[in-house]
C-alpha positions, 0 to 999 in steps of 0.5 A: 500500499501507498503511504504518501498517500494525498488526500482524495476530491471530496476531502480537498474540496472540503477542507476548501469549503470550510476554509471558506465558511472560515474567512468569510467568518473572520472576513465578518468580525473584521469588519464588523471591528473596522466598520465599529472604529470608523463610527466610534472615530465620527463620535469623537470627532462630532465631540471635539467638534462639539466640545471645543465650540461650546468652550469658545461660545461661553467662554464669549459670554464670560468674558463680556462686560455686556449681551446684546443678544438675546434680548428679554421677551417683551410684554408688547410682543407675540413672539420669543426675543429671550430663547434664539438660533444667535447670540451677541456679545461685546468684544472682550475689553481685554483681547488685544490680538494684535498686540498692540498694546491696547484692546482690540475694543477700545475704538479711540484708544483711551484710558483714565488719566489719574495723574493726569500728564497724558500719558498711559501710566500703570494702573490707570485701566482703558476705556471701553465703551465708553462713550457709545453713539444713537446708533451704538454699535456704529454699523448704520444700521437698526440694531445690530447690522444683518441679524433680525434683534427682535425676532419677529422676522425683519432684518434693519428694518428699523432707523439706524438710532432704534438699537433694540428694532422696537419702533421707538429710537434711543429711550433705553438710557444706560442706568440699571432700569427699563426706561420703556418697558419692553423687558430689557435693561439700557440695550435702548442708549442714545449720544448721552447715554445714561440721559442727564444733559450732561457730558458724563455723569453728571457733577462728575470729574469724569475724566479726572481734569479738575473740571466738570460736565465742561463737554457736549452731553454727548460725549461721555469721558469728556475727552472733547471727542463724541460717540467714537468708542462702539459696542464692537458685536462678537456675534454668534449664528445658525445659517442652515446647519452651519454655525457662523462666528463675526468678530470686528476686523482688528483696527476697525473703523466702523461695525461694519468693519469685520469679518464671518466664518464657519466655527462648525458644520452639520449643526441641528439645533443651536439655541440660546436664552438668556435668562434674570438670576435671581441677582437681578444684576446678574444674567444667565445663557443658557446654551444647547448646542447639537451637532447630527453627523451625517454618520453617526449619533447627535452630539448634545452640548448643554452649558449656563454661564453667568454673563461677565464671569471670568472678568 
């Protein structure tokens, strides 16, 4: 008998069939593992993008002196001003992107000259947003240019002096009071920001030069110039599924001088709500962000931050 007899044809075919089944099984396991790996990576990428956006948006609130939008709900309207898919705050007062020694929001490059020697000395703070004109954002339109400030479905529809687009103009001075009864405070000032009929604060030597109320009533910092330091709007808004950020350009000449760019795509929810805290002087912003990628599960992040809490 031949001891070196090989596999029969039947045995060879059976072996091949078994090998094919094993290979198919292994292939399915590998495909499942690769698919899971891709899904996990997509989910991680989406979460990372959401965290980046949430941090950027919430930091803008923490590092701002003033919330511009949303407004508080107006009792005279039947739509919401306090819940929006946009956010606008004033530019961070210490930000100096071009490293020229002056805050980007300091349009007139002035400071509190305590010893009145004409030079900025140590301990003398810059003056930010202290001499706002009738058009508080200095962009030539009502409210913030290109934005539906009051959520009535119209954009820039009023006169330029109507900063909150409520069909009234310059009726809410900066005095911590709701002068026009619309629920919001200090959102529509005149060129004389506190409406006291004097330059700066009445009976106060605002610029430390030894004189009181010596300039025009719309010269709020008593520096001999009027309405030269406007509110620089830092804006986030949803356009389709893209979240857009708008920041003023360096050394802007007007409020129209800005740049916009997308910071996230596949955004299915960008919800901003203005909340009045128990302390009436504290304003909270509730932020909800949802990113829904083409493949993978949606990622939703929520947070609540206080305006100016990082200053």
